C-alpha positions, -999 to +999 in steps of 0.1 A: -659-428-690-635-411-711-637-379-688-629-401-656-599-419-673-589-384-684-591-371-650-575-402-635-545-396-656-543-360-647-541-370-614-517-396-616-493-374-635-498-349-606-489-373-581-458-384-598-444-347-603-449-340-569-431-372-558-403-364-582-401-329-566-399-341-533-371-366-540-351-341-558-359-316-528-345-341-505-315-355-526-303-319-529-308-312-490-328-278-497-338-261-466-361-232-465-353-200-447-354-201-411-356-240-411-329-246-386-347-274-369-321-293-357-305-264-338-332-252-319-325-253-280-347-276-264-334-274-229-362-253-213-384-280-198-400-257-169-409-224-163-422-206-129-461-206-133-464-233-160-452-268-156-428-274-130-404-304-128-401-319-095-369-324-079-354-359-088-359-386-061-391-369-047-411-398-038-446-383-044-436-361-069-419-388-091-454-405-096-470-374-110-436-360-129-441-369-167-410-372-190-415-364-226-387-372-253-391-371-292-377-398-314-387-376-345-417-364-367-449-373-345-433-402-324-432-392-287-422-414-258-440-401-223-427-420-190-443-419-158-440-437-126-421-468-146-452-466-171-445-458-209-466-446-239-455-438-273-474-418-298-475-424-337-443-447-340-431-442-374-390-450-373-387-467-405-358-462-426-378-453-455-411-440-457-436-450-483-405-467-500-393-434-513-382-407-484-353-416-463-354-412-425-330-381-415-295-396-407-297-379-373-332-390-361-331-419-339-341-455-351-360-480-335-334-490-311-343-457-294-376-471-285-382-483-249-379-522-242-412-522-222-442-503-235-477-499-220-493-482-247-491-470-280-515-445-296-520-443-334-539-413-347-546-420-382-533-445-408-509-420-432-477-434-440-458-410-417-479-419-385-486-456-389-457-481-397-464-518-395-427-522-398-420-502-366-449-517-349-435-550-356-404-539-335-422-530-307-433-546-272-457-574-281-472-569-244-483-530-253-520-522-256-526-508-289-549-478-293-564-464-326-592-452-345-618-474-363-601-499-385-572-504-360-580-538-354-585-547-387-551-532-399-532-547-372-551-565-347-542-596-327-503-586-331-503-570-293-518-581-261-548-558-267-562-536-291-585-510-286-607-489-313-620-454-298-643-433-316-646-394-308-649-387-271-648-425-258-623-435-235-601-464-223-580-472-192-544-482-200-520-487-171-519-452-151-540-435-179-573-427-189-571-423-227-597-405-245-600-400-282-608-365-293-616-351-327-590-344-355-601-330-390-578-345-417-580-364-446-580-404-438-570-435-451-533-445-466-541-420-495-543-383-486-570-375-512-596-399-495-621-374-479-622-367-439-639-394-417-643-387-381-640-422-371-607-430-386-586-401-375-583-389-340-562-369-315-561-380-277-562-367-244-541-386-216-551-381-179-532-396-151-517-387-117-496-363-134-502-335-162-529-342-185-517-342-219-534-334-255-522-351-287-537-330-316-528-354-343-529-341-378-556-317-378-570-286-395-580-257-371-616-261-363-641-258-334-631-291-319-601-276-301-625-253-281-646-287-275-614-300-259-606-270-238-642-270-225-642-307-214-608-309-201-580-293-180-550-296-203-515-288-191-496-301-221-501-299-259-483-319-283-494-300-315-486-311-350-475-281-370-479-285-406-497-275-439-529-285-423-522-265-390-498-238-398-478-217-371-507-190-364-532-218-362-514-238-340-511-212-315-549-205-316-553-241-312-529-240-280-551-210-267-583-230-275-574-261-252-560-238-226-523-257-223-499-242-201-468-258-223-470-271-259-447-289-280-445-284-318-444-320-336-442-331-373-407-324-377-370-342-374-378-374-390-379-372-426-366-343-445-392-338-468-414-326-441-391-305-424-382-287-456-416-286-474-440-281-447-425-266-416-397-244-427-418-214-432-436-219-400-409-215-376-408-177-376-446-174-375-445-196-342-418-175-328-439-142-335-471-157-320-478-137-285-495-165-263-512-151-234-499-182-217-483-212-229-445-219-229-433-232-263-407-261-257-386-276-286-378-310-283-347-325-303-352-359-317-330-382-297-322-357-270-327-355-235-364-357-221-382-327-208-399-334-173-433-319-165-453-316-134-489-299-130-487-268-108-505-268-077-530-240-092-541-245-127-568-227-147-602-238-150-611-259-183-611-239-212-598-206-196-573-200-223-594-203-253-595-176-280-626-155-284 
């Protein structure tokens, strides 16, 4: 018993030290070398041979076109044919009561008024925000892993819980939960649980999108590439999935275009987790796969599946 108490005190002390260091880092505005995240050019939204944006006003093209914009960190708004989907909406002014949102990051006023689907990948503080959910369209369908209904059920028109490889139809899209390997619960020290952390594949009339969620590099990325024809990958780049491994994940799922996420909302993540990954990302030579930076609060990038795409899994690493 004494040993357990001693270990508990040491763990609490370590957590307090880590929190204080992070707060000091944020207060001083320290930025690691190469962490010029807000100065990255996000203007390239298409490239010949990848996903091509159709001419505005094209009747058939508009239905298949996919517009993607970032609201910071892992919150992305996907719009298609008048329907809207939002991933991991965390736009609160403070995270976990300690970490302020970047002054340059958009707030809840940037959320669409009409939302069809909200996707939650897991319940860590930087991905699941009851405060943000409380500001969103109540007619939306809330999709998440196991415990979604327990934690926030009954607040939206429909709540859907999905386990690995389970699917649900929401508006234009078929949404499939895919594996993600990440500590679960509100406390990151809680062991991995495959049923309460997830990624997603979004299939519809336009490009097929893979949302990685927070995940380590594991075999499941190859499994996704074998099961689906992924056009666009939204990949969380952080200490769990650093730059080189993020590039391997893109290869495995076979994405033509990918967008790095997990930055631009809260400075502690920009400075402490991603700063050293930028050059690593730029150094990666992907045999396919245009990397597109989306500035939080900036214009949407528009994508459309090309006429010819590889077979599922064709871009996997060996």
